[in-house]
C-alpha positions in Angstrom: 25.8 20.8 -21.3 24.6 20.8 -17.3 21.2 20.3 -16.1 19.2 22.6 -14.2 19.0 20.8 -10.6 15.3 21.1 -10.1 13.5 21.3 -6.8 11.7 17.9 -6.8 15.0 16.3 -8.4 17.0 18.1 -5.6 14.4 16.9 -3.0 14.7 13.3 -4.6 18.1 13.1 -4.0 18.3 14.4 -1.1 15.6 11.5 0.2 17.6 8.8 -1.3 21.2 9.6 -0.1 19.8 9.9 3.2 20.0 13.6 3.7 16.4 14.4 4.0 14.7 11.6 7.0 12.1 10.0 4.6 10.2 6.4 4.8 11.0 3.6 3.2 7.7 3.9 0.3 9.0 7.6 -0.1 12.5 6.3 -1.0 11.1 3.7 -3.4 9.1 6.4 -5.1 12.0 9.1 -5.3 14.4 6.2 -6.6 11.8 5.6 -9.2 11.7 9.0 -10.0 15.1 9.8 -10.6 15.4 6.8 -12.6 12.9 8.2 -15.0 14.7 11.6 -14.6 18.1 10.6 -15.5 16.7 8.6 -18.8 17.1 5.1 -17.3 13.4 4.6 -18.5 12.6 3.2 -21.4 9.4 4.1 -21.4 8.9 7.5 -19.6 10.7 10.6 -19.4 10.3 14.1 -17.7 8.7 16.7 -20.3 11.2 19.4 -19.2 9.6 21.8 -21.7 6.2 21.3 -19.4 8.3 21.9 -16.3 9.5 25.0 -17.4 6.0 26.4 -18.3 5.2 25.3 -14.7 7.9 27.3 -13.5 7.1 30.5 -15.2 3.6 30.1 -14.0 4.4 29.8 -10.3 7.2 32.5 -10.2 4.4 35.3 -11.0 1.4 33.9 -8.9 2.3 34.8 -5.1 1.2 33.6 -1.8 -2.0 34.8 -0.5 -1.6 34.0 3.4 0.9 32.1 5.5 4.2 33.0 6.4 5.3 33.0 3.2 2.3 35.6 2.0 3.4 37.6 -0.8 6.3 35.5 -2.2 6.0 33.6 -5.3 4.3 30.0 -5.2 7.4 29.1 -6.9 9.8 30.1 -3.9 7.1 28.6 -1.1 6.8 25.4 -2.0 8.2 22.6 0.2 10.3 19.9 -1.8 8.0 17.0 -1.0 5.3 19.4 -3.0 7.8 20.1 -6.0 8.2 16.5 -6.1 4.4 15.7 -6.2 3.8 18.3 -9.0 7.1 17.6 -10.9 6.1 13.5 -11.3 2.3 13.6 -11.8 2.0 16.4 -14.1 5.3 16.1 -16.3 6.0 12.5 -16.4 4.9 11.5 -19.7 5.3 8.6 -21.9 8.4 8.7 -24.3 6.4 8.1 -27.4 3.7 10.8 -27.0 4.9 14.0 -24.6 0.7 14.8 -24.6 0.3 11.4 -22.5 1.1 11.2 -19.0 2.1 8.1 -17.0 0.1 8.5 -13.9 -3.6 8.1 -13.8 -3.9 8.3 -9.5 -1.4 10.1 -7.3 -1.8 9.2 -3.8 -0.7 11.2 -0.7 -0.8 9.9 2.6 0.9 12.7 5.2 -0.2 13.8 8.3 -2.1 17.1 9.4 -0.7 20.9 8.5 1.4 19.7 6.0 0.2 22.0 3.4 -1.7 19.2 1.4 -4.7 21.1 0.7 -2.7 23.7 -0.8 -0.9 21.7 -2.8 -3.6 20.6 -4.3 -4.7 24.0 -5.1 -2.0 25.1 -6.4 -2.2 21.6 -9.0 -5.7 22.9 -9.9 -4.7 25.8 -11.2 -1.9 24.5 -12.9 -4.5 22.3 -14.5 -7.0 25.2 -15.5 -4.1 26.3 -18.4 -2.8 22.9 -19.0 -6.1 20.6 -19.4 -8.1 20.7 -22.9 -10.9 23.1 -22.9 -14.1 22.4 -21.4 -12.8 19.9 -18.7 -14.2 19.3 -15.3 -12.9 19.1 -12.2 -14.4 17.4 -9.2 -13.5 17.2 -5.3 -15.3 14.9 -3.1 -15.1 14.2 0.8 -16.9 12.7 3.8 -19.1 15.5 3.7 -19.6 18.9 1.7 -17.7 21.2 4.1 -14.6 19.2 3.4 -15.3 19.1 -0.1 -15.2 23.0 -0.3 -11.7 23.0 1.6 -9.6 22.9 -1.8 -12.6 25.8 -3.4 -11.8 27.8 -0.3 -8.3 27.8 -0.7 -8.1 28.3 -4.3 -10.3 31.8 -3.6 -8.0 33.6 -1.6 -5.0 32.8 -4.4 -7.3 34.3 -7.2 -8.1 37.2 -5.3 -4.7 37.9 -4.2 -3.3 37.4 -7.8 -6.2 40.1 -10.2 -3.1 41.9 -11.8 -1.7 38.2 -13.0 -4.9 36.8 -14.6 -6.8 38.7 -17.2 -9.6 40.6 -16.5 -12.9 38.2 -15.3 -10.6 35.3 -16.2 -12.0 33.4 -13.7 -15.2 33.0 -12.3 -15.9 32.6 -8.9 -19.3 31.5 -7.8 -20.8 29.9 -4.5 -21.2 26.0 -6.0 -18.1 26.3 -8.5 -15.1 28.0 -10.4 -14.8 28.7 -14.0 -11.8 29.8 -15.9 -13.4 31.6 -18.7 -10.7 31.1 -21.7 -11.5 27.7 -21.2 -14.9 27.1 -19.9 -13.0 24.7 -17.5 -15.2 24.1 -14.4 -14.2 22.8 -10.9 -17.0 21.8 -9.0 -17.0 20.6 -5.0 -19.7 18.1 -4.5 -21.8 17.0 -1.4 -21.0 13.5 -0.7 -23.7 10.9 -1.2 -23.8 7.2 -1.7 -25.5 7.1 -4.7 -25.7 10.7 -6.5 -22.3 10.8 -7.7 -22.7 8.6 -10.9 -22.9 10.6 -14.3 -20.2 12.9 -13.9 -17.1 13.1 -16.3 -14.3 14.3 -14.5 -10.9 14.8 -16.5 -9.6 15.8 -12.9 -10.9 15.0 -9.2 -9.7 15.2 -6.0 -10.8 13.0 -2.9 -10.0 14.7 0.2 -9.8 12.7 3.9 -10.2 9.5 2.1 -9.7 7.9 5.5 -13.0 9.2 6.8 -14.7 8.2 3.7 -17.5 5.2 5.3 -17.2 3.5 1.6 -15.3 3.5 -1.7 -18.3 4.8 -3.5 -17.2 8.4 -4.5 -13.9 7.4 -5.6 -14.9 4.8 -7.7 -18.0 7.1 -8.9 -15.4 9.4 -9.9 -13.4 6.7 -11.9 -16.1 4.9 -13.6 -16.6 8.8 -15.0 -13.2 8.7 -16.2 -13.5 5.9 -18.4 -13.8 7.9 -22.2 -11.1 10.7 -20.8 -8.0 9.8 -22.4 -5.4 11.8 -19.6 -7.5 11.6 -16.5 -6.5 11.7 -13.2 -7.2 11.3 -9.6 -5.6 12.6 -6.5 -6.3 10.4 -3.0 -4.9 12.9 -0.6 -5.4 11.8 3.3 -4.1 11.6 7.1 -4.8 8.0 8.9 -7.9 7.6 10.6 -8.2 5.4 13.9 -9.6 2.6 11.9 -7.7 0.1 9.6 -11.0 -0.9 7.3 -11.4 2.1 5.6 -10.5 3.1 2.0 -7.2 4.9 2.2 -6.1 2.0 3.5 -7.0 0.1 0.3 -5.4 2.8 -1.7 -2.5 2.6 0.5 -2.0 -1.1 0.5 -2.5 -1.1 -3.2 0.3 1.9 -3.7 2.7 -0.4 -1.2 2.2 -3.9 -3.4 3.2 -1.7 -6.1 6.2 0.3 -4.9 7.3 -3.5 -3.9 6.7 -5.0 -7.1 4.2 -7.4 -6.3 2.1 -5.8 -8.2 2.3 -4.6 -12.0 0.9 -0.8 -12.2 2.7 2.2 -13.7 -0.4 4.2 -13.3 0.2 4.9 -9.7 2.5 7.6 -8.1 2.4 7.6 -4.3 3.8 9.8 -1.2 3.0 7.6 1.4 4.7 9.3 4.9 3.8 7.1 7.2 6.6 6.3 9.5 8.4 2.7 9.4 8.8 2.2 13.1 5.2 2.9 15.0 6.2 1.3 18.3 8.6 4.1 19.7 6.6 7.1 19.0 7.2 8.9 22.7 11.1 8.9 21.7 12.0 8.3 18.2 11.8 11.5 16.5 12.2 9.9 13.2 8.5 8.7 13.3 7.7 12.8 13.4 9.9 13.4 10.4 8.9 10.3 8.8 4.9 11.5 8.6 5.6 15.6 8.6 7.9 16.3 5.4 7.0 20.2 5.8 8.0 20.3 9.4 11.8 19.6 8.1 12.0 22.8 6.3 10.0 24.8 9.1 11.3 24.9 12.6 8.5 26.3 14.3 6.1 23.8 13.0 8.6 21.0 14.2 8.7 22.8 17.4 5.0 22.4 17.8 4.9 18.9 17.4 7.4 17.7 19.7 5.5 20.0 22.0 2.2 18.1 21.0 4.1 15.0 21.2 5.1 15.6 24.8 1.4 16.6 26.0 0.0 13.2 24.4 2.6 11.3 26.3 1.0 13.1 29.6 -2.4 12.8 28.3 -3.6 9.8 27.2 -6.9 11.2 26.2 -4.8 12.9 23.5 -3.1 9.9 22.3 -5.5 9.0 19.5 -5.3 12.1 18.0 -1.8 12.8 18.0 -0.7 9.5 16.8 -3.4 8.8 14.1 -3.0 13.3 12.8 0.3 13.8 13.5 2.3 10.4 12.9 0.3 8.5 10.7 0.1 5.9 12.9 -3.6 4.0 13.6 -4.2 3.9 17.4 -6.0 1.0 18.3 -4.3 0.4 21.9 -2.5 -3.4 21.7 -4.2 -4.0 18.3 -3.1 -5.2 14.9 0.4 -4.9 12.9 2.2 -6.0 10.4 3.3 -9.4 10.6 6.8 -9.0 9.0 7.7 -6.3 6.7 7.9 -7.5 3.1 11.2 -6.5 2.7 12.7 -9.3 5.2 10.6 -11.8 3.4 11.8 -10.7 -0.3 15.8 -11.0 1.6 15.4 -14.8 2.3 14.3 -15.6 -1.4 17.1 -18.1 -2.9 17.3 -18.8 -6.7 16.8 -23.1 -6.1 16.3 -25.5 -3.0 16.9 -29.2 -3.5 14.5 -31.1 -2.0 15.8 -34.3 -2.9 16.2 -36.8 0.3 15.2 -34.3 2.8 12.6 -35.1 5.5 9.6 -32.4 5.4 6.8 -31.4 7.2 3.9 -30.6 5.4 1.4 -27.8 6.8 -2.1 -27.5 4.9 -5.0 -24.7 5.6 -7.9 -26.3 3.5 -10.2 -22.7 4.1 -13.9 -22.8 2.5 -14.2 -24.8 -1.0 -14.3 -21.1 -2.8 -11.6 -19.6 -1.2 -7.5 -20.1 -1.7 -6.1 -23.4 -0.2 -2.6 -23.8 0.2 0.3 -26.6 1.3 3.6 -25.7 2.4 6.4 -28.1 3.2 9.2 -27.2 5.3 12.7 -29.1 6.3 15.5 -27.8 8.8 19.2 -27.5 7.6 21.7 -26.0 10.1 19.4 -24.0 12.2 17.6 -22.8 8.7 14.3 -23.4 7.6 13.1 -24.2 4.1 9.6 -23.8 2.7 7.8 -24.5 -0.3 4.5 -23.4 -0.8 1.7 -24.3 -3.1 -1.7 -22.2 -3.5 -4.5 -24.1 -4.9 -7.9 -21.7 -6.3 -10.9 -22.9 -8.4 -10.7 -23.0 -11.8 -13.6 -20.9 -12.9 -13.0 -18.0 -10.9 -9.4 -16.9 -12.2 -10.2 -13.9 -14.0 -12.7 -13.0 -10.8 -10.2 -13.5 -8.5 -7.3 -11.6 -10.1 -9.8 -8.7 -10.8 -10.9 -8.5 -6.8 -7.8 -9.2 -5.0 -5.3 -7.2 -7.9 -3.1 -9.9 -7.9 -2.1 -12.0 -11.6 -3.4 -15.8 -10.7 -2.6 -16.6 -14.5 1.1 -15.5 -14.0 1.1 -17.7 -10.9 -0.2 -20.7 -12.3 2.4 -19.9 -15.1 5.2 -20.0 -12.3 4.4 -22.9 -10.7 3.0 -21.7 -7.6 -0.7 -21.8 -8.0 -3.0 -24.8 -9.1 -6.3 -24.1 -10.5 -8.6 -27.0 -9.8 -12.5 -27.2 -9.8 -14.9 -24.8 -11.3 -16.3 -22.5 -9.2 -15.0 -24.3 -5.8 -11.7 -26.0 -5.0 -11.5 -29.6 -5.8 -9.9 -31.0 -2.5 -9.2 -33.9 -4.4 -6.8 -32.6 -6.5 -5.1 -30.8 -3.2 -5.0 -34.8 -1.9 -3.2 -35.8 -4.8 -0.4 -33.5 -4.9 0.5 -34.3 -1.0 0.0 -38.0 -1.8 2.4 -37.2 -4.7 5.4 -35.0 -3.0 7.3 -37.9 -1.7 8.0 -38.8 -5.8 7.6 -35.5 -7.6 10.3 -33.4 -5.2 11.8 -36.6 -3.6 11.2 -35.7 -0.1 10.2 -37.6 3.1 6.9 -36.6 4.8 7.4 -37.6 8.3 4.2 -35.5 9.3 0.9 -33.5 7.8 -0.6 -30.6 10.1 -4.2 -29.4 9.7 -7.3 -27.7 10.9 -10.1 -29.7 12.2 -12.4 -27.4 10.7 -11.9 -27.4 7.0 -9.2 -30.2 6.5 -10.6 -33.4 8.6 -11.8 -35.3 5.3 -8.4 -35.1 3.7 -6.6 -35.5 6.8 -8.8 -39.1 7.5 -7.2 -40.3 3.4 -3.6 -38.8 4.3 -4.0 -40.5 7.6 -3.7 -43.8 6.1 -0.5 -43.6 4.7 1.4 -40.3 7.2 1.3 -39.4 10.8 -1.6 -36.7 10.5 -1.3 -34.1 13.5 -4.6 -31.9 14.3 -2.9 -28.7 14.9 -5.4 -26.3 17.3 -6.4 -23.1 15.7 -5.4 -20.9 18.6 -3.2 -18.4 20.0 -1.6 -19.9 22.6 -0.9 -23.0 20.0 0.4 -20.8 17.0 1.8 -18.0 19.0 5.4 -20.4 18.9 5.5 -21.1 15.6 4.6 -17.4 14.6 7.1 -16.4 16.8 10.0 -18.8 15.2 9.0 -18.0 11.6 9.2 -14.1 12.2 12.7 -14.4 14.0 14.1 -16.6 11.3 12.8 -14.5 8.9 14.4 -11.3 10.4 18.1 -12.9 10.7 17.8 -14.6 7.2 17.4 -18.0 8.3 13.9 -19.1 6.2 14.5 -19.2 2.8 12.5 -20.1 0.2 12.1 -19.7 -4.1 10.7 -17.2 -6.3 7.2 -17.1 -5.3 5.4 -13.7 -5.9 2.0 -15.1 -4.4 3.6 -16.0 -1.5 5.2 -12.5 -1.0 1.5 -10.8 -1.5 0.3 -13.2 1.3 3.2 -12.0 3.5 2.5 -8.4 2.5 -1.7 -8.9 3.3 -0.7 -11.0 7.0 -1.9 -9.0 9.9 -1.1 -10.5 13.4 -2.9 -9.8 16.1 -2.3 -10.5 20.6 -4.4 -11.8 22.7 -4.4 -10.8 26.5 -1.4 -13.0 27.2 -0.1 -11.3 24.5 0.6 -14.3 22.5 0.5 -13.4 18.9 -1.3 -15.0 15.5 -2.4 -14.8 12.1 -6.0 -12.4 12.4 -7.5 -13.8 8.9 -10.2 -11.2 9.3 -8.1 -7.9 9.9 -5.3 -8.7 7.3 -5.2 -7.0 4.0 -6.5 -9.7 1.6 -5.1 -14.0 1.0 -2.9 -15.3 3.3 -3.8 -18.9 3.2 0.4 -19.3 1.9 1.4 -18.0 5.6 -0.9 -20.1 7.5 0.0 -23.1 6.0 3.8 -21.8 6.3 3.0 -22.0 10.1 1.4 -25.0 10.5 4.4 -26.8 9.1 6.8 -24.8 10.9 4.5 -26.0 13.9 5.2 -29.7 13.5 8.8 -29.0 12.7 9.5 -26.9 15.7 7.8 -29.4 18.1 9.7 -32.0 16.9 13.6 -31.0 15.6 13.5 -27.6 18.0 12.2 -28.4 20.6 13.2 -31.8 20.4 10.2 -33.2 21.7 7.7 -35.2 19.4 4.6 -35.2 21.5 2.3 -34.5 18.5 -1.5 -35.1 19.4 -2.2 -37.7 16.3 -5.5 -37.7 15.1 -6.3 -41.5 14.9 -8.7 -41.9 11.7 
């Protein structure tokens, strides 16, 4: 028996085949959805009986306004909207079809792509699908934005009175009540302290990029602690700052899709472009951020017109790039150092270090923070690296929780050493470096360090090895930072399995100074980057000695 081609499946297949233009993380999410739909996921399935029920509801409810007013919502929904509805509501546990897989749905998408409308449709469906006496809430940077969902619901309810039972919905100023189930939806005014005490079965956080703090989102999540089938929607466009709650949610979703964080409860459609540099000429950037425009030619033409205006008038550029391209526009600012897919492509099963001459880079941060040691060697023009991270033993669980990384797994994998109690024991790090020659069979040529945090350790190492103070400035760090990025892009850098190091690369952001020298900016990075910094320090030594063929180190005399 041939399966019915569902709209969500058709969209996901089009994305994965390249017939529908979509960014990398949307492709990854579509791939995962299709695996589940095809029965390849041992834990989850698509509840097609529930999906059929959703089809029946949406076929009788009509659009209230817009180009498709009067048509059924079923025929009016775009492909990405079908994917969101189908995946979030109908992906369930094989062993218990009443339990949804997803607890969080992240939708990062440009303006005027129907994001508020699709959430309004989801709320109508959830009025029927959720248990009686459920509570729905919406939160946003201000009360007016929080009421956007309510304002999108009201015309849909008013237009379809012949579909609903008499007095089925009670629409008041402050809430909407579904009388048969007594389920109530309430938009909340923004607050930094008064959202606790709510118990939402479902919540929607709108324009999360404009929230000054994550409190409204976390207050909603805290209220769901005892809810069995909890669900929260995070939706927003980009905003002109990289430090906001949306970027934290997006960063977490990317790490999940990249396989760096194990969390099966997050579904994310991240419509942000893979390439952010050629926005003035590359139509693919517009396509990646505006899936609705790919189905509506008049919207696409309007976007092209807006782009031309932004090219001509710099004052329009920030709004166009952030709202219609999902690009954070901050001039010559911060960008991702190396894409994680390029890093992971350089992973190799095993490196034989025996007899190799290595250059050791050290990043010794504050004693209560992560520290890292990397040794690098050259082989036929390629660079080989091995990184070890050190963390305070007394803070393993705390760091795992706050940084959303399983440090105990890294310790078990042999890529992380826990030492000290609440602070790192520098003695353990010093001994680790002293023992490298014996444990790995290598010959240490030089050790590079940052004077600010590692001077004491360097004085001890200097009794046996050549130690090199590496000036932590963009003009010094730019050459190895650039070289490492080029080697990774060309797959001429190799490392063994190290999920912690991959996460460091995922976190790393780089900044350009006024001379366009590039360097890793710890403050603007999205988490720990010590493994990347120690790798760059080791590459600096290697570059000076082998690649430049001009060993002219400043040797710290201790």
